[in-house]
N, C-alpha and C positions, 0 to 999 in steps of 0.2 A: 426612581421615585417610589416612595412608600406612602400608602393611604391607610387610614384607620377606619375600621367598620365597628360601630357601636350599636347599630339598630339592625335594620333588615340586611345590611351588608355582612352581618355575621353569617347568615344562612342563605342569602340570595346574592351570590356574586355572579353578575352577568357581564363580565368583562375578563379578558385574559390576564392571568396572574402567573408570575414566575415563582414566587415563594410566599408562604403564609406563616405568620408567627402569632401565637396567642400571647396576650399581655394586657397592659393597662396604661392609662394616662392618669396623672395626679392633678388635684386642684379643681376638679370638675365633678358635677353630679349629672346623672341621666334623668331627664324629665319628659313626660308626655305633654309638653307645652306647645308643640307645633301642630297646627291643624292640617289636615290633608284633604284638599278639595278635589283630588283626582284619584289617587291610589287607594285610599282607605275610607273614602267618603265622596260626596259630591258637593259642588259649590253651595247648594242650599242646605246641606247637612254634612259639613266636613267632619271627618274622623280625626283621630289623634295619632301622632307619631312622635318619636323621641327627638330631642335635641340635647345639647349639653349646656349647662349653666356653670359659670365660675362659682366655686364653693368658697365659703369663708374659712374652710379648713384646707390648708394646702396639702394635707395628707389623704384627703378623700380620693377614692379611686373609681374609675369606670373601666370595667373589663371589656375587651373586644378583641379584634383581630387586625393585625397589620398585614397589608398586602404589598409585596414588591411588584412593581409594574416594569416590564422590559422597556428599555429606552425607546425602541421602535414603536411601542404601543402607547406611550404616554399621551400624545396629542389626542388620539381617538378615545382613549379611556376618559380623559378629562372632558372632552366634548360630550361623551355619553353621560358622565356624572353631572356635569353642569346642567344638562337637560333633565336628568332624573331628579336632581335636587333643586329644581328651579323655583320652587315655592318658598323663597326666603332664606335659603342656605348660602353661606359664604365659606370660602376656604380659609383655614388658619393653620399655622405651623405650631406643633406642640411636641413635647418630649414623650416618648413611648418607652415603657419598661417591659422587658420580656418576662415570661413566667419562669420560675426558678429552674425548672427542668428542661428548658429550651435547649435544643441541640445545635443551634446555628453558631454559637459562640458570641452572639451579640447580647449585650445587657441593657443598653438604652441607646436611642437615636432619635433624631427629629423626623417627623412625618407630617403629612397633610391630613386634615380632618375637615369635614363639612359640618358647620354649626349654624343653626338658624338663629339669626340675630334677633334680639327682642324688639327692634324697631320695625321688623317686617310685618306686612298686613295679615299674615296667617299665624302670627305668634299669639297664643292665648294662655297666658299664665293663669293657673287656677289652683290654689292651694287645697281645695276640698277634693279629696280622692273620690268621694261618692259621685260628685258631679262629673268628673272625668270618666269614671267607671261606667256611668249610665250612657255617656256619649259613645264610648268604645263599644258597649254592648249593642247599641242601636245602629251603628254606621257600617256602610259597605260601599266600596268603590270598585273601580275596574281591576284592581289587584286582589280583591277579595274582601272578606269581612275585617273590620277593625279588630275584633276579638282574636281572629286568627293571627294577625300581626303581633298582638300582645303575647299570646300563648307561645308562638314560635320564638319570640325574643326571650321570654323567660326560660324556655327549654334550652335555647342555645347558650344563654349565659350560664345556666347550671352545668351544661355539658363541657364548656371550656374552662370554667372556674367554679368548681363545686362549692367552694367556701366563700364565694363572692357575697358581699354585703350590699344589697341594693333594695332597701325597704320600699321605695317608691314603686319600683317594678313589681316586686313580689306581692306587696299589699294590693296593688291594682289587679294583679292576676286573681287573687283571692276574691276581691270585690266583684269582678266581672263574672267569675265562675258562679258566685251566689246569685247574681242577677239573672244569668242565663238559666240556672236551675229553677229559679222561681218562675220565670216566664214560660218555661217548657212544662211546668207542672210536675217536675221530678222531685 
């Protein structure tokens, strides 16, 4: 079984992995439209984490990491991720494309990805980046600050795909940095 990490699973893999491959999926965009009432916020002040939305452009890409799970570990990894992604995420199968210089010999294959459906109670589509940035700058949950999540994701995407185009992610990073600089008096 293969799983796709496009958010914190890029840098925080807390389950056994046999192989990892950098690559992307097509026809989706990464958005901070899922609220986080536990990990990056609290129920009264939920933070923001990413989900994927179908794109109107079938060539849009979302970079991330594919993880191959050993057959013996599949059940426990899925149980773990079903719990970790319990706030509105559903499993979906998509095509994954490997980075050009991948050494596994694979070029594309199907894998499983967790996507927060728009109908779930924690989905909060918000086209205004300033509103999302303010929420990210102010929220914290049991896994840390929401800003830390954003910054780690932006750094991880740059590390695995230096030429990745992800304006939503990188513009939010810039906005949150400005807010934090202004609130710290720097």
